DRENDREN-713071 format. One line per 4 residues: number of its first residue (from 0); their letters; for each residue x, y, z negated of N, C-alpha, C. Coordinates in pm, whole numbers, plus 50000, padded with zeros to 5 digits. Atoms other than C-alpha are relative to their C-alpha. Layout:
% DRENDREN-713071
NUM = A = X Y Z X Y Z X Y Z ~ ... .
% end
This chain:
% DRENDREN-713071
0 = MATK = 50116 50070 49944 18815 40999 85557 50047 49873 50072 ~ 49960 50128 49941 18846 40630 85648 49956 49988 50145 ~ 50034 50020 49856 18857 40548 86015 49924 49871 50017 ~ 50083 50117 49977 18587 40309 86124 50066 49907 50102 .
4 = KNTK = 49936 50097 49911 18737 39991 86275 49907 49958 50113 ~ 50076 50048 49884 18628 39880 86618 49979 49849 49987 ~ 50031 50142 50021 18457 39546 86553 49929 49938 50121 ~ 50067 50050 49881 18327 39498 86908 50063 49869 50045 .
8 = KTPV = 49953 50132 49960 18355 39133 87015 49988 49980 50151 ~ 50005 50034 49857 18430 38999 87363 49885 49907 50026 ~ 50116 50085 49971 18118 38849 87514 50043 49857 50029 ~ 49970 50142 49979 18111 38469 87514 49996 49964 50147 .
12 = KSNT = 50014 50029 49858 17997 38464 87877 50127 50034 50077 ~ 49878 49960 49931 18311 38647 87986 50109 49895 49979 ~ 49901 50104 50028 18531 38388 87812 49971 49873 50079 ~ 50041 50120 49928 18334 38104 87971 50035 50010 50148 .
16 = KTQN = 49969 49979 49858 18375 38254 88318 50151 49991 50024 ~ 49854 50005 49986 18748 38295 88265 50051 49857 49993 ~ 49961 50140 50014 18781 37935 88149 49963 49919 50124 ~ 50044 50071 49879 18582 37811 88449 50092 50029 50117 .
20 = RSFM = 49909 49964 49891 18802 38006 88688 50135 49934 49982 ~ 49872 50064 50028 19112 37869 88518 49995 49851 50033 ~ 50016 50142 49973 18980 37512 88541 49995 49973 50150 ~ 50011 50018 49854 18885 37549 88908 50134 50026 50068 .
24 = GKVM = 49868 49972 49944 19226 37699 88978 50092 49880 49986 ~ 49918 50119 50023 19395 37395 88824 49959 49887 50094 ~ 50049 50105 49909 19174 37161 89028 50047 50027 50142 ~ 49958 49965 49864 19251 37350 89350 50150 49979 50018 .
28 = RFFF = 49856 50020 49991 19623 37347 89277 50036 49852 50004 ~ 49977 50145 50000 19609 36972 89204 49977 49942 50138 ~ 50033 50055 49869 19439 36894 89534 50094 50054 50108 ~ 49906 49944 49903 19673 37128 89722 50133 49925 49993 .
32 = KLFL = 49877 50077 50017 19976 36948 89575 49983 49858 50054 ~ 50028 50134 49950 19812 36614 89655 50004 49998 50153 ~ 49997 49988 49854 19763 36729 90014 50143 50010 50051 ~ 49861 49984 49957 20126 36838 90042 50079 49870 49987 .
36 = WGFG = 49934 50128 50019 20249 36506 89900 49956 49901 50108 ~ 50051 50089 49897 20023 36312 90136 50055 50033 50137 ~ 49947 49957 49872 20136 36516 90434 50148 49965 50012 ~ 49857 50029 49998 20502 36480 90342 50029 49852 50013 .
40 = LSIF = 49979 50146 49994 20478 36103 90286 49962 49944 50136 ~ 50042 50049 49868 20291 36051 90613 50108 50029 50104 ~ 49893 49966 49907 20562 36234 90807 50122 49911 49976 ~ 49884 50083 50035 20832 36041 90620 49987 49859 50056 .
44 = FVVL = 50015 50139 49956 20688 35698 90699 49989 49989 50152 ~ 50006 50004 49854 20610 35781 91061 50140 50012 50059 ~ 49860 49987 49952 20970 35896 91114 50079 49874 49967 ~ 49929 50123 50039 21103 35594 90922 49969 49885 50093 .
48 = FKFV = 50042 50114 49919 20900 35346 91125 50027 50020 50149 ~ 49953 49982 49862 21024 35500 91448 50126 49917 50023 ~ 49872 50068 49987 21353 35325 91376 50005 49864 49929 ~ 49993 50119 50085 21280 35051 91120 49885 49904 50033 .
52 = PIPF = 50109 50098 49979 21085 34729 91192 49901 50003 49884 ~ 50105 49994 50102 20754 34722 91004 49978 49859 49946 ~ 50004 50137 50053 20766 34420 90772 49862 49952 49960 ~ 50128 50037 50059 20410 34428 90639 49899 50109 50030 .
56 = TPLM = 50105 49902 49973 20079 34596 90717 49884 49983 49902 ~ 50116 50012 50089 19764 34668 90514 49909 49882 50035 ~ 50087 50111 49959 19570 34412 90720 50054 49866 49951 ~ 49941 50124 50050 19813 34137 90622 49966 49981 49853 .
60 = AIRA = 50035 50007 50142 19750 34218 90256 49853 49969 49981 ~ 50144 50022 50010 19374 34229 90308 49965 49855 50031 ~ 50027 50140 49963 19372 33889 90482 50047 49905 49889 ~ 49949 50085 50108 19583 33739 90202 49904 50002 49881 .
64 = IENT = 50096 49988 50110 19338 33869 89941 49872 49925 50033 ~ 50122 50069 49958 19039 33740 90140 50016 49849 49989 ~ 49976 50144 50006 19191 33393 90171 50013 49950 49856 ~ 49988 50037 50142 19277 33388 89800 49864 49993 49934 .
68 = QEEK = 50135 49997 50058 18922 33484 89704 49915 49884 50049 ~ 50076 50111 49942 18782 33216 89936 50067 49865 49975 ~ 49925 50121 50036 19031 32964 89794 50052 49926 50124 ~ 49939 50056 49880 19190 32913 90136 50151 50017 49992 .
72 = EVYL = 49854 49989 49995 19555 32867 90217 50039 50138 50052 ~ 49950 49870 49956 19736 33201 90244 50114 49974 50098 ~ 49904 50030 49894 19919 33171 90575 50040 50129 50069 ~ 49952 49878 49935 20137 33448 90719 50119 49966 50089 .
76 = NHDW = 49893 50023 49903 20346 33413 91033 50025 50130 50075 ~ 49968 49869 49940 20518 33735 91140 50150 50007 50024 ~ 49858 49997 49965 20847 33764 91324 50024 50115 50097 ~ 49977 49881 49920 20956 34105 91453 50107 49975 50106 .
80 = VPLE = 49901 50006 49893 21133 34116 91790 49995 50132 50077 ~ 50000 49876 49922 21241 34416 92003 49916 49985 50127 ~ 50090 50002 49885 21024 34510 92300 50063 49928 50119 ~ 49936 50066 49886 21283 34383 92550 49993 49849 49989 .
84 = DISM = 50016 50144 50017 21228 34036 92403 49853 49957 50004 ~ 50142 50031 49981 20855 34050 92473 49969 50007 50150 ~ 50027 50009 49857 20741 33943 92819 49924 50123 50051 ~ 50073 49892 49936 20635 34224 93049 49858 49956 50033 .
88 = NLQK = 50135 50051 49975 20339 33998 93125 49906 50032 49884 ~ 50086 49971 50115 20208 34046 92771 49976 50150 49988 ~ 50019 49855 50003 20264 34421 92786 49892 50043 50100 ~ 50102 49969 49899 20060 34437 93105 49863 49944 49959 .
92 = AVIA = 50127 50064 50037 19797 34200 92965 49924 50083 49896 ~ 50072 49921 50101 19719 34415 92659 49955 50134 50056 ~ 50045 49878 49934 19704 34727 92876 49875 49971 50082 ~ 50116 50039 49918 19466 34548 93115 49878 49970 49914 .
96 = SEDG = 50111 50042 50085 19256 34418 92827 49950 50109 49906 ~ 50036 49911 50109 19264 34690 92562 49998 50148 50035 ~ 49984 49855 49980 19362 35025 92713 50061 50027 50136 ~ 49952 49983 49864 19387 35070 93087 50070 50132 50026 .
100 = NFLR = 49939 49869 49981 19490 35434 93052 50110 50030 49899 ~ 49901 49982 50106 19754 35377 92784 50115 50092 50041 ~ 49885 49922 49956 20035 35530 92990 49963 50139 50048 ~ 50044 49872 49945 19824 35826 93103 49936 50094 49899 .
104 = HNGF = 50065 49912 50098 19657 35956 92786 50097 50038 49889 ~ 49919 49953 50111 19794 36133 92479 49954 49943 49866 ~ 50043 50066 50123 19650 35891 92226 49851 49973 49996 ~ 50146 50014 50002 19277 35928 92296 49948 49993 50144 .
108 = DFKA = 50062 50015 49868 19078 35810 92597 49854 50041 49985 ~ 50134 49946 50026 18772 36033 92580 49896 49943 50095 ~ 50094 50061 49906 18616 35878 92889 49957 49863 49949 ~ 50033 50131 50055 18635 35532 92731 49911 50013 49876 .
112 = LANA = 50084 49976 50118 18489 35671 92408 49857 50034 50040 ~ 50133 49962 49952 18200 35826 92600 49926 49880 50056 ~ 50063 50121 49944 18134 35501 92788 49957 49904 49890 ~ 50032 50089 50112 18143 35303 92462 49878 50052 49925 .
116 = YESN = 50114 49940 50071 17901 35546 92297 49871 49979 50079 ~ 50118 50017 49915 17663 35530 92592 49952 49855 50000 ~ 50034 50142 50002 17676 35150 92596 49934 49960 49869 ~ 50055 50034 50132 17610 35127 92222 49862 50062 49980 .
120 = QKGK = 50130 49935 50011 17320 35374 92247 49892 49924 50076 ~ 50095 50077 49921 17157 35154 92509 49969 49864 49938 ~ 50027 50125 50070 17162 34866 92263 50078 49882 50052 ~ 49917 50110 49949 17423 34666 92449 50096 49955 49892 .
124 = KLKG = 49905 50053 50096 17694 34466 92276 50090 50111 49948 ~ 49921 49895 50062 17876 34691 92030 50145 49994 50047 ~ 49861 49995 49955 18208 34802 92172 50061 50133 49957 ~ 49929 49880 50041 18472 35053 92074 50078 50059 50116 .
128 = GSTI = 49920 49936 49897 18680 35298 92272 50138 50032 49949 ~ 49869 49973 50060 18995 35281 92062 50113 49965 50095 ~ 49883 50024 49918 19323 35309 92247 50100 49914 49924 ~ 49892 50074 50065 19635 35105 92177 50066 50087 49894 .
132 = SQQT = 49941 49908 50097 19772 35413 92000 49916 50007 49873 ~ 50090 49996 50116 19467 35434 91772 50004 49869 49922 ~ 49994 50130 50067 19477 35062 91699 50130 49984 49922 ~ 49870 50008 50067 19846 35088 91611 49999 50084 49874 .
136 = AKNV = 50008 49912 50118 19785 35382 91376 49920 49934 49889 ~ 50085 50066 50099 19507 35188 91204 50070 49879 49939 ~ 49938 50124 50050 19700 34860 91177 50117 50027 49906 ~ 49877 49976 50076 20018 35013 91037 49977 50082 49874 .
140 = FLWQ = 50011 49904 50110 19894 35290 90808 49869 49994 49921 ~ 50132 49986 50059 19528 35233 90722 49933 49866 49975 ~ 50082 50117 50030 19261 34992 90611 49894 49982 50108 ~ 50106 50026 49904 18980 34835 90815 49871 50069 49953 .
144 = GRSY = 50127 49938 50037 18636 34998 90824 49958 50104 50102 ~ 50056 49904 49906 18421 35255 90997 49963 50133 49935 ~ 50034 49875 50069 18407 35542 90748 50058 50120 50074 ~ 49951 49877 49937 18452 35902 90861 50140 50035 49951 .
148 = LRKG = 49868 49972 50055 18752 35936 90630 50107 49919 50073 ~ 49901 50082 49933 18931 35642 90789 50019 50041 50145 ~ 49991 49958 49861 18849 35757 91141 50078 50131 50012 ~ 49927 49874 49998 18979 36105 91057 50149 49978 49980 .
152 = LEAY = 49859 50032 50023 19304 35964 90919 50060 49927 50120 ~ 49953 50072 49880 19330 35735 91222 50037 50100 50110 ~ 49971 49897 49899 19311 36039 91452 50128 50075 49964 ~ 49881 49929 50046 19575 36217 91242 50126 49919 50028 .
156 = FTVL = 49882 50083 49979 19820 35926 91252 50023 49972 50149 ~ 49985 50019 49855 19751 35874 91623 50076 50115 50062 ~ 49928 49882 49950 19864 36229 91695 50146 49994 49959 ~ 49862 50006 50049 20174 36180 91480 50084 49900 50077 .
160 = IELI = 49917 50100 49933 20289 35857 91643 50017 50031 50148 ~ 49983 49959 49861 20225 35992 91992 50111 50104 50011 ~ 49900 49894 49996 20442 36295 91912 50139 49950 49960 ~ 49872 50038 50058 20715 36120 91712 50054 49870 50059 .
164 = WGKE = 49954 50129 49950 20728 35764 91846 50013 49996 50152 ~ 50004 50017 49855 20633 35787 92212 49939 49865 50038 ~ 50074 50116 49952 20470 35520 92426 50074 49867 49981 ~ 49925 50125 50009 20749 35262 92423 50001 49946 49858 .
168 = RIME = 49999 50044 50140 20775 35252 92044 49860 49960 49955 ~ 50138 50037 50036 20395 35245 92008 49969 49859 50049 ~ 50024 50133 49946 20379 34941 92235 50079 49895 49921 ~ 49917 50094 50075 20664 34774 92046 49938 49970 49864 .
172 = VYLN = 50061 50020 50131 20496 34828 91708 49868 49926 50014 ~ 50129 50064 49977 20156 34727 91844 50016 49849 50021 ~ 49982 50141 49966 20282 34397 91987 50068 49921 49890 ~ 49937 50069 50112 20472 34319 91668 49913 49998 49875 .
176 = SIEM = 50079 49986 50122 20195 34404 91421 49857 49950 50010 ~ 50141 50031 49985 19857 34318 91568 49970 49854 49966 ~ 50045 50135 50035 19663 34013 91447 49970 49923 50128 ~ 50014 50079 49878 19682 33740 91712 49960 49855 49971 .
180 = GNGV = 50043 50132 50043 19537 33443 91525 49982 50002 49851 ~ 50022 50006 50144 19451 33330 91175 50133 49995 49926 ~ 49871 49992 50067 19753 33447 90976 50117 50020 50094 ~ 49896 49984 49897 19945 33510 91300 50006 50146 50042 .
184 = YGAQ = 49985 49858 49971 20082 33860 91356 50121 50022 50091 ~ 49893 49965 49909 20286 33984 91648 50020 49901 50112 ~ 49986 50078 49877 20385 33856 91989 50084 49874 49982 ~ 49913 50117 50016 20667 33623 91880 49929 49889 49923 .
188 = AASE = 50073 50100 50079 20460 33448 91614 49886 49939 50081 ~ 50111 50050 49919 20164 33421 91853 50048 49907 50110 ~ 49946 50083 49892 20377 33279 92135 50041 49863 49947 ~ 49960 50127 50060 20521 33015 91904 49878 49919 49955 .
192 = YWYH = 50118 50067 50054 20181 32937 91749 49915 49940 50113 ~ 50091 50045 49895 19979 32910 92071 50070 49919 50110 ~ 49937 50061 49883 20238 32804 92332 50136 49935 49971 ~ 49875 50063 50039 20547 32684 92139 50118 50049 50084 .
196 = KDAK = 49890 49939 49926 20779 32924 92319 50023 50143 49950 ~ 49971 49862 50038 20938 33268 92277 49912 50097 50077 ~ 50085 49898 49938 20746 33583 92357 50054 50047 50134 ~ 49940 49953 49874 20991 33672 92636 49971 49905 50116 .
200 = DLTK = 50019 50101 49896 20897 33354 92826 49853 49980 50039 ~ 50142 50017 49972 20518 33400 92846 49969 50022 50148 ~ 50048 49983 49863 20359 33351 93187 49884 50100 50000 ~ 50113 49908 49988 20085 33578 93318 49876 49943 49932 .
204 = YEAA = 50123 50058 50055 19809 33337 93222 50010 49980 49849 ~ 49982 50014 50144 19956 33268 92878 49986 50136 49931 ~ 50013 49865 50055 19986 33641 92813 49853 50044 49999 ~ 50142 49967 49993 19627 33686 92927 49921 49925 49893 .
208 = GIAA = 50067 50078 50104 19527 33411 92683 50009 50067 49865 ~ 49985 49929 50127 19668 33605 92388 49918 50129 50001 ~ 50075 49874 49991 19519 33935 92509 49850 49975 49994 ~ 50144 50029 49994 19180 33769 92561 49938 49981 49863 .
212 = ILPS = 50057 50028 50133 19139 33680 92193 50010 50119 49905 ~ 49976 49887 50090 19238 34020 92050 49874 50062 49938 ~ 50119 49944 50067 18881 34141 91991 49961 49925 49873 ~ 50036 50080 50117 18836 33856 91742 50097 49882 49990 .
216 = PRRY = 49896 50103 49993 19162 33660 91699 49983 49885 49902 ~ 50023 50113 50092 19038 33448 91407 49882 49914 50045 ~ 50116 50073 49949 18730 33339 91599 50033 49925 50129 ~ 49970 50059 49870 18870 33268 91947 50137 49932 50000 .
220 = KAVN = 49874 50073 49984 19154 33042 92065 50062 50034 50134 ~ 49930 49971 49874 19417 33123 92325 50018 49875 50084 ~ 49993 50127 49929 19440 32753 92417 49877 49917 49964 ~ 50124 50077 50019 19158 32499 92451 49884 50096 49973 .
224 = SSSY = 50091 49887 50023 18945 32811 92483 49858 49970 50044 ~ 50140 50007 49958 18573 32856 92519 49988 50056 50141 ~ 50022 49949 49864 18425 32939 92859 50005 50152 50002 ~ 49997 49853 50009 18386 33301 92743 50143 50051 50003 .
228 = VNRR = 49860 49957 50005 18757 33335 92662 50069 49971 50133 ~ 49940 50031 49870 18854 33162 92987 49960 50101 50106 ~ 50042 49895 49905 18648 33415 93182 50077 50129 49973 ~ 49921 49881 50034 18825 33693 92993 50144 49987 50051 .
232 = KDKI = 49864 50023 49950 19163 33540 93081 50007 50029 50150 ~ 50000 49983 49854 19077 33530 93451 49986 50148 50036 ~ 50020 49858 49971 18957 33890 93445 50126 50079 49968 ~ 49879 49928 50040 19268 34010 93261 50111 49979 50102 .
236 = VRVM = 49898 50028 49899 19497 33838 93512 49974 50082 50125 ~ 50033 49920 49881 19311 34011 93797 50034 50147 49978 ~ 49975 49858 50029 19338 34352 93629 50150 50026 49987 ~ 49854 49984 50016 19709 34296 93552 50067 50034 50132 .
240 = RHVG = 49940 49973 49869 19781 34307 93925 49997 50148 50033 ~ 50015 49857 49969 19670 34671 93929 50069 50089 49897 ~ 49931 49917 50100 19865 34783 93622 50126 50062 50059 ~ 49880 49947 49935 20177 34824 93831 50120 50001 49907 .
244 = KIDY = 49877 49990 50078 20523 34905 93702 49974 50085 49875 ~ 50017 49926 50125 20528 35016 93338 50120 50091 49980 ~ 49895 49900 50019 20727 35337 93296 49968 50078 49872 ~ 50029 49937 50129 20730 35439 92929 50058 50142 49991 .
248 = DKKP = 49937 49867 50005 20945 35746 93001 49917 50107 50069 ~ 50084 49905 49929 20681 35905 93221 49907 50070 49904 ~ 50085 49920 50088 20492 36187 93049 49852 49970 50030 ~ 50144 50017 49978 20117 36124 92995 49943 50121 50073 .
252 = E = 50061 49891 49924 19896 36328 93226 49918 50091 49910 .
% end
């Protein structure tokens, strides 16, 4: 007697579900590997830039592209110098102007953020609460903008540089990388451009002049300034008197 063969077929739906799970697994593995690569590269570059001068930033590239598109001259003046060759007056001026609690916080000034949010909610002039650490993280590693993704990455890199670099290196990178004029980046280039001298020789008022234009360095001038910028200079000089001695080795509170 012939044995009847089992001709039962596997349901199509079962195969489809298996294929879907396999596809989703591949997608998840891809994104997990992408995350690991991104994490590893971020750590690598943060450690590297703790010791190596930063030759170029994303903002420099963006400005070059903007000028090319607008058929303007592409001008880039950037000259890295160690922090000891940057006047203490300028270090105090940017703290007085940009981040009064720089030496006391761990990268984020939540009180300043709350004040900025309250001011913006009241319809006053739009202002931010970014610290020098946050601005440095953005300038060195990220692009300009206000998206949640960029802000999240900014917070991530801020934590990294606070842990790995410390305050002295953050200040050094900040003063060597920030935009201080049209095509002018860093303290040495700004000192030569605005005052025809080295960054180590800046007076209090000259340092205040550079710090005063940082909110919009392509719009304002550190010399032959508008009345608004001159008022900012005077205020910064007054606040500088209360900054006191800068001790980068002191642990943030």
